[in-house]
C-alpha positions in Angstrom: 103.7 83.3 70.0 105.6 80.0 70.8 105.9 78.5 73.9 109.3 79.1 76.1 111.1 76.0 76.1 111.1 75.0 80.0 109.7 75.7 83.1 108.8 79.7 84.1 110.8 80.4 86.8 109.5 80.4 90.8 108.8 83.0 92.3 110.9 84.6 94.4 109.9 85.4 97.8 112.5 88.3 98.4 111.3 90.1 95.5 107.8 89.9 97.1 107.0 87.8 93.5 103.1 87.1 93.3 102.4 85.5 89.1 99.4 87.6 88.2 97.6 85.5 86.0 92.9 85.8 86.4 92.1 86.0 82.2 89.2 88.1 83.8 91.2 90.5 85.7 93.5 91.2 83.3 91.1 92.2 80.9 90.1 94.2 83.6 93.4 96.0 84.1 93.6 96.7 80.0 90.3 98.1 80.3 91.7 100.8 82.8 94.4 101.5 81.0 92.4 103.2 78.3 95.5 103.1 76.2 96.1 105.6 73.0 97.8 105.2 69.5 100.5 107.1 70.9 100.9 106.8 74.4 104.0 104.8 76.0 104.3 102.3 78.1 105.7 101.2 81.0 105.4 97.9 82.8 106.3 97.2 86.7 107.7 94.0 87.2 106.4 92.2 84.5 106.8 88.7 85.5 106.6 86.2 83.5 104.7 88.0 81.5 100.6 87.3 81.7 99.9 91.4 81.5 102.3 92.0 79.3 101.5 89.9 76.8 98.1 92.8 76.5 99.7 94.9 76.4 102.1 93.9 73.3 98.9 93.9 71.1 98.1 97.6 72.1 100.9 97.5 69.0 102.3 101.0 71.9 105.7 101.6 73.0 106.4 99.4 75.7 109.5 99.0 78.1 109.6 96.4 81.1 111.2 96.8 83.9 112.2 93.2 85.2 114.7 93.1 88.6 114.6 88.8 88.1 117.2 88.3 85.9 115.9 84.6 84.4 112.4 86.6 84.1 113.9 89.1 82.0 115.6 86.1 79.8 112.5 85.1 79.6 110.3 88.0 78.3 113.5 88.9 76.2 113.1 85.4 74.1 109.4 85.8 74.6 108.9 89.3 73.0 112.0 89.2 70.2 110.5 89.7 67.7 108.4 92.7 69.0 110.8 95.1 68.0 108.3 97.8 70.6 108.6 95.9 73.1 111.9 96.7 74.8 113.7 94.8 78.0 114.7 96.8 80.8 116.4 94.5 83.7 116.7 96.8 86.6 115.9 97.3 89.7 112.5 100.0 89.6 113.6 101.9 92.1 116.7 102.9 90.0 115.0 104.3 86.9 114.6 107.3 85.3 111.2 106.9 83.6 111.6 110.1 82.1 114.6 108.7 79.6 111.5 106.2 78.7 109.5 108.9 77.1 110.5 112.1 77.3 108.1 113.0 74.4 105.5 111.7 74.4 102.7 110.5 76.9 103.9 108.1 79.3 101.7 105.0 80.7 103.3 103.3 84.3 101.5 100.1 85.2 101.8 96.6 87.1 101.4 94.8 90.0 103.6 96.7 92.7 105.4 94.3 95.1 103.8 94.6 98.4 106.6 95.1 100.6 108.1 98.4 98.4 105.0 99.8 97.4 104.9 103.2 99.4 108.1 103.4 98.4 107.4 103.0 94.8 104.6 105.2 95.1 106.7 108.4 96.5 109.0 107.3 93.8 107.3 108.3 90.9 105.7 111.1 92.7 108.7 112.8 92.1 109.2 111.6 88.1 105.0 112.8 87.5 105.9 115.8 85.3 106.6 112.9 82.7 103.7 110.3 83.1 100.1 110.7 82.5 98.4 108.6 84.6 99.4 105.2 86.3 97.5 101.9 87.1 98.3 99.8 89.6 98.1 96.7 91.5 98.2 96.9 95.3 98.3 95.3 98.4 94.2 96.6 99.5 95.6 97.9 102.6 98.1 100.5 100.6 95.0 101.6 98.2 92.5 102.5 101.0 95.3 104.4 101.7 95.7 105.9 98.5 92.0 107.3 98.9 90.8 107.9 102.3 89.5 111.0 103.3 91.1 112.9 106.2 90.0 111.6 109.4 89.5 107.9 108.7 91.2 106.2 109.6 93.6 104.6 107.1 94.8 108.2 106.5 98.1 109.2 107.4 101.5 110.2 105.0 100.5 108.8 101.9 97.3 110.0 101.5 98.5 114.0 102.2 102.0 113.1 99.6 99.8 111.3 96.8 97.0 112.8 96.6 98.7 116.7 97.0 99.5 115.6 93.3 97.2 113.1 91.8 93.7 112.5 91.3 93.1 109.1 92.9 90.2 106.0 92.1 89.3 102.4 93.9 88.9 100.5 90.7 87.9 96.9 92.0 89.1 94.4 94.2 91.2 90.7 93.2 91.3 87.9 95.8 93.9 86.0 96.5 93.5 83.0 93.5 94.0 85.2 90.9 97.9 85.3 92.0 100.8 82.3 91.6 101.6 81.8 94.7 97.4 83.2 96.2 98.8 85.9 98.6 97.6 86.3 102.2 95.9 89.7 101.5 93.7 91.4 99.2 94.8 93.2 96.3 93.0 95.7 94.8 93.8 98.0 91.2 93.8 101.7 91.5 94.4 104.3 88.9 96.3 107.8 90.1 96.3 110.5 87.7 98.5 113.7 87.7 97.5 117.0 89.2 98.0 120.1 86.4 99.0 121.6 89.9 99.2 120.4 93.3 96.6 121.0 96.2 97.0 123.9 98.1 100.1 126.7 98.1 102.7 126.0 96.1 105.5 125.2 98.3 108.3 122.6 97.5 108.2 118.8 97.4 111.0 118.1 99.9 109.5 120.3 102.3 106.3 119.2 102.4 107.3 115.8 102.1 110.0 116.3 105.5 106.7 117.9 107.1 104.6 115.2 106.2 106.5 112.6 107.4 107.8 114.1 110.4 103.3 114.1 111.6 102.5 111.5 110.7 106.2 109.9 112.6 103.7 110.0 115.4 100.3 110.1 114.7 98.3 109.6 117.3 100.2 112.2 118.9 99.4 116.3 118.9 100.6 118.7 115.6 102.5 120.6 118.4 103.9 117.4 119.3 104.5 115.8 116.9 106.3 118.5 115.1 108.0 119.3 118.4 111.9 120.9 117.6 110.8 121.5 113.9 107.9 123.6 113.2 106.6 125.7 116.5 103.3 126.2 118.1 102.7 129.7 117.3 103.4 128.1 113.7 100.9 126.3 113.8 98.6 129.0 114.9 99.4 130.9 112.7 98.4 128.6 109.9 94.9 128.5 110.6 95.9 125.5 113.1 94.8 124.1 116.3 98.0 123.1 117.1 96.4 120.2 119.9 94.3 118.9 117.0 95.5 115.5 115.5 97.7 115.6 111.9 95.4 112.5 110.9 92.7 115.7 111.1 94.4 117.7 108.4 93.2 117.7 104.6 96.6 118.4 102.3 96.4 122.1 101.3 96.3 122.1 105.9 100.2 120.6 105.1 100.4 123.2 102.3 99.7 125.7 104.1 102.1 124.7 107.2 104.4 124.2 105.2 104.0 127.5 104.0 103.6 129.1 106.8 106.7 127.6 108.6 108.8 128.7 105.2 108.1 132.3 105.8 109.1 132.2 109.7 112.5 131.0 108.5 112.6 133.4 105.7 111.1 135.9 108.5 
């Protein structure tokens, strides 16, 4: 592949850009993805194409979502002869991933911008029915939230929301030196595999998200106080949960049961 002319675009702080360049880390990510023939790949924030080059080698259909127009132009030139690669210059928050692979398994990968990683993860959950699995580089603190168990200090809203609908695994840590420029935090690679069915009782996603968000908006308070005006203490007790417990001690199934009870009381 001929080198692109001129120096590569500089990292832009407003996009939270830290370009992965460590070949060892890139190889471990590719191994973790475990691409299979017929799968469609989607890379979020490909940047200068370090990971992308390895994904192109698989020969799979590959969609690249890049918000930076200079980088999008660089990628367009870089892969102009790779007909299986499509570059989308757009914000991933506005993208409909389902449209990339309506009939084939979709695998989503990427080094997520740390400043919007949590927002992106929640966004991906809403499109999970079209996604086979996800492998992401995240700030280590965010990765720890994804795999945290009830009662742990890292357990919170993101833990509940993601683990309700995905099996999560923390794969390996990555030091700042693997990036240019080096971030001020450590990173980690995680895998997320959408579950066939959400954990706990079947309740609407919107109702589940709203109650969990409210519960953790004041995580040091008891459920009785955190959900005041949203869910009565009697409803919490009827769901088999102590109103004086704190939200970080509840399991995903507990939250689903509480949402179910709240909806039942509202209908009654």
